[in-house]
C-alpha positions, 0 to 999 in steps of 0.5 A, a space after each residue: 520499528 526496528 533497525 535492518 541490517 543492510 542486505 550486503 553485510 549479512 553473513 548467513 542465510 538465516 541473519 538475511 532470513 531474519 532481516 527479510 521477517 523484519 522487513 514483513 513485518 514493516 510492511 505490515 504495520 504500513 498497511 495497517 496505517 494506510 487501512 486506516 486512512 482509508 476508515 478515515 476516506 469512509 468517514 469523509 467522501 460523505 459530506 464531500 458527496 463522493 462515492 468508494 471509487 473515484 476512477 480518476 483519483 485510481 489512476 492518479 495514484 497507479 501512476 505516483 507508484 509505478 514512477 515513486 517504484 521506477 525513481 527507486 528502482 523497483 518494477 513498475 508493472 509489479 507495483 502496479 499489479 500489487 497497487 491495484 489489489 490493495 488499491 481495489 481492497 482499499 474500495 472494497 473497505 470503504 463500499 461496506 460502509 458507504 455502499 456500493 456506487 
């Protein structure tokens, strides 16, 4: 993963935008990796009798993300909105394998 230049060390908009583009790619790489775990979950859940959507787990993930974002200085409400979209997408991905609840 390419090293990013800290924002305060960027001396032009071109340099800053290049760093943002690198970071965006790294974020996508992380989301692709996360999707791999979702795919594995859809393979493991049937043996454990688990459905794609587990409401308590959804809320546990959301609360953990809110706490992490708050600790790291990100708006927890924004993080929650983003993760709820990500979670819904992930559940839909699992349901393609497992069927809907």
